[in-house]
N, C-alpha and C positions, 0 to 999 in steps of 0.2 A: 504494500500500500504506500501511497504518498502520505507521509506524516510530517507535520510541522511541529517542531519541538520548541517550547519556550526556553531559551537559554538565558539564564540570569547572570552567568559568570561564576556561579557556585559549582561545587562538585556534584551535587545531586542531579541537576538538570544535564550536566555534561555526561554523566554516566547513563542517564536515561537515553540520551541521543546515541551514545556508544552502543548500548544494548540493542536498540532498534536497528542501527546500522548493521550490526553483526547478524541480526535476524534476516537481513536481506531487503529491508524496506528502503524506499526512496525518501531520505530524510533531509529536511531543510531546517536549519536553526533560525530562530527569530528572537532578536533581543528587543524587549519592550522598554521604551523610555517613557516613564509615567509621571515624571516630576522634573520641572525645569526652572522653578522660581529662583533657586540659588545653587545650581549644579556646578558652580565654580568655587564653592567654599569648602572648608576642611571636613565638613561632616557628610557631604554628598559624594557617594562613591560611584556614580554613574559611569564616569569615564574609565575608571579602573576596572569596573565590572565588564564594560564593553570590551576592553582589551583582553580580559581573561576569557570572555565568551568566544572571541575570535580566535585566540590562541588554542583553546580547547577544540573548536570546530576544525581548525587546520590539522590538528593531530588526529582527530577522528576521521577526517576526510570528507567533510560536508561543507556546503556553503552556509553562510550566515547573513541575515539581513537585519537591519535596525529599523524599527517602526516607532513613530512618536504617537503615543496615546495620551499625552499630557492634557490635552483639552478635554477628552472624555473623562479622564481621571478627576480633573478639577470639578467638572460638572456633576459626575455621578457618585464620587466618593468623598472628595475633600469638602464640598459644600455641605454634605450631610454630616461629616465629621465636626465641622465648626458649629452647625446648628445643634447637634447633640450636646456639645460642651456648653454652648450658650444656655441650654435648657437645664444644665446641672447634671447631666448624665455622663457616663464614661463609655464612649463607643468603642467598637472593635473594627477599625477600618480595614484590616486584613480580610475579614469575612466579606465585606462589601466589595473589596477589590477583586476577590476571586469570582464573585457572582457577576459583577458588572464589567470588569476589564479582562481578566485572564480567561474567563470562560464565556465571555460575550463579545466584547470588542475584538479581542485576539482570535477567538473562535470564528467570528464572522469574516475577519480578514483572511484567515487561513483557508476557509472554505472557498472564498472568492479567488484564491490562488490555485484552486483545484485539489486541495488536500482532502483526504478521506477521513483523517483523524488528526487530533492534536495530542500532544503529550507534554507533561510537565514532570518536575522532579519531586512532586509531593509524595509523602509517605502515606498512601492510602491505596485501596484496591477497589476494582469494579468487577462484578460478576453478573452474568445473566441468570436469573432464576424465574421460572414460570412466566417467561416472556417479558420480564422487566429488568431494568438495571438496578442492582443492589450496591450501595456504597458501604464498604467495609473498612475497618480500622487497618492501618499499616501494620505489618508484621513486627516491627520494632516498637514495643510499647513506649519507649522513651522518646520516640520521634513521630508517633502517629499524628497526622494532621487532618484527620476527618472532621475534627471540630470546626476548622476553618472552611471546610467544603460543604457544610450541611445544607447550604441554600441551593446547591446545584440540582437541576431538574433532570427528567428522563432524557430530554433532547440533548442536553449538554453532556450528560454522562455517556450516552450512547456513542458520542463522537470523541471520547477521551480515553487515553490509556495512561496508566501510571507505572512505568517500567521498573521503578525501584521500590514499589509498594510492598513487595514480598521479601525485601532484603532488610538487613540491619545496617545501621549507619557504618559500622566497622567493615562490613562486607563491601559497601559502596566505596569507601576509601581504599580498600584493598584492590578492588577492580580498577579504580582510577590510577592508583600507583603502578600496578602491573602493566597498565596500558600506556603509561608515560604521559598521562594528562598533566599539564602544567599546574592545574589548580587542585591537585589531589590532596594537598594539606591545607588548603584555604579554610580559615575558620568560618563557622556559620555566622550569618548576619543576625543582628539582634535589634530590637526596637521596631517601631513603626516604620514602614518602608520609606516614607517621605521625610521623616524626622531623623532617621538614623540614630546615632548615639549622642546627638547634641543635647544640651540642657533643655528639658521639655518646657519649663516655664518661659524661658527666653524665646523659644519658638512660638508658643501659643500667644504670648503678649504682642506679637506682631499683628495678629489678626483680631484679637478680642481685648478690649480695654480692661485694665485691672480695676477691681472693685473691692477694696479691703473692707473687712467687717469683723464683728466679734467672734471669738472662739470661746465656747462655753461648755460646762459640764451639763449632764442631764438635769441637775438641780438649778441650773441657771447661773452658776458661779463663773465669772469671766476669768479665763486663765491665759488669754493671749489675743492676738489679732491675726486673722488670716489675710492672705494677699489677694484673694478672689476665689470664689467657690469652684471655678473651673479648674483650678490647679490641684484639686484634691479628689481622691476617690475613696470609697468606703473600704475600711480595713487598712488604710495607709498609716504607716508608722513613722517613716522617715520624713524629714523636712517640715515638721510641725512647729519647730522653734520653741518648744516648751519642755525640752528634755530636762531642764533643771528643776522643774516643778514635779517632784515625786509624789507628794501627798501622802496620806496615811497608808495607802496600798503599796507604795513604793514600786509600782509596776509601770511599764511603758504606756504611753498614750497612743490611742488609735482613733481614726476618724470613724464616727458612728452614723452620722446623718448630716444632710444639708437642707437648710430651709431657704428656698429661693425667694420667698415673700419678704423675709426679714433679713436676708443676706447673712444668715448665721450658720456657723459650723459647730456641730456638737461633737465633742471628743470624750472618750471613756478610757479608763485604765484597765489593763488586763486583756490578753489575747482572747480569752473565752468569756468576755463580758456578755451578759444576756442581750444587750442591744446590738451585738454583732452577729447574733444567731437568728436564723430564720428557718421555719419548718415548711413554709409555703411560699410560692411566688406566682405572680401573674405575668404573662408574656403576650406580646402582640406581634403583628407583622410576621406571622408564621410562614415557614416554607417547608414543605414535606417532600422528601426525595421521591416517594411513590406517586406524588400528585394529589394525595388525599391524606387526611390524618390517620395515624396508625390506630388499630384497635387497642383499647385501653387494657385489655386483659394480658396476662402473662407477665413475666419478670421484666420490668422496665427500669432503666437507670438514666441519670442525666448528669451532665457537667454544667456548672454555672460559670466556669472560667477554664481557660486552657491549662493543661497539666494537672487539673484536679482529678482525683480518683472518681470513678463512676459512683454515683450515690443512688441507692434504690429509691424509687418513687412511684407514685400513682398519677396517671394522667387524666385530666378532665377537659375535654374539648368544649369550648364555650360559645363557639360561633365562628364565622369566617375570619380566620387569621388570629383568633384568640384562644388561649388555653391556660390552664393552671396546673401546677405541679405541687403535690404534697409529698414531702420526703419522710422516709422512715426515721431518720436522724436529723437534727438541726444542722443547717449548713452555714458556714462562716462567710460573712461579708458578701452576701448576695447583692450584686451591684446593678442598679438600673442602667440600661444602655448596653450592657454586656449580653452575650448570647447564652440562652439555655438550650443545650443540645441534647436530644433524646437518643438513647441506644437500647437495642435489644440484643444482648450479647455483643458480638463483634459488629453487628449491623448498625450503621448510623441512619436514623429514621428522619432526621430533620430537626427543626427547632424554631425559635423565635427570639425576639428582643425583650429582655427583662424590663418590666415597667414598674 
């Protein structure tokens, strides 16, 4: 088949392209440029990543093309990112990027070039079962990325392959090293794609004005001043500026809630404070892999943030796009704006945005 592989410059996508080439497919690499506001500063690695992608493609023996999706990214992902922070929520732009850019704009572009499939270096798997595509966790539990892919639909998954989804990261690096890929030891990227590893507050303050306000305990005692509610997320411990105030408990402080009406940040002491624990959540903007909500029976589990262990829960579908989850055990720092993603064993069923 003719398969267009999204080459990011990293080792995972390079090995994905290598494996497809070895299988005899007609492989083309495509490097996506999704951000260009400040691609010449120290935190933006676009140029370096493009060089790495081209170097890997040369070693594999495939052509690579660079395509600019920055306009689509700003419109479909970044605008939503800012709106969520403005509303006091903590969004996950990587989830939206996958749904709107990598598996929509990129997919459409690849199909227009005559591709039959697209491929990426994500750690996930797709299988056909009973005539439909099933999204499964990656074989490496420490690298599984199905959480970020839960909004993909049947049309998208039917045109997608994940060549490294059945491998562990150590195996991917071994394959890359033995093949002489120049990026075989390149470290994994961290942080939000368009922010990189720069100071988050400095970046966000470019687009949203600071609005300082009181930082209080649940009893109303003022213990400090926050810089703006947008800079904080539930469960946050670092960067509160009140480390010297230990109080009677003598435990660290955590963000417990945000009141947008009064511009007040409430903090509590202790990782397991009751205000940080939730047994239920409401979610909206649901997206189900099968195209319809899953049946609520059977053993279901959910993640309310990436890298969290699956937590047993019960599902209640409440209408188009809305659902509730009730967990067997209280969950820590369930955060509005993040994704609640539902699983049945290894199968990712879909999810929605925590409200």
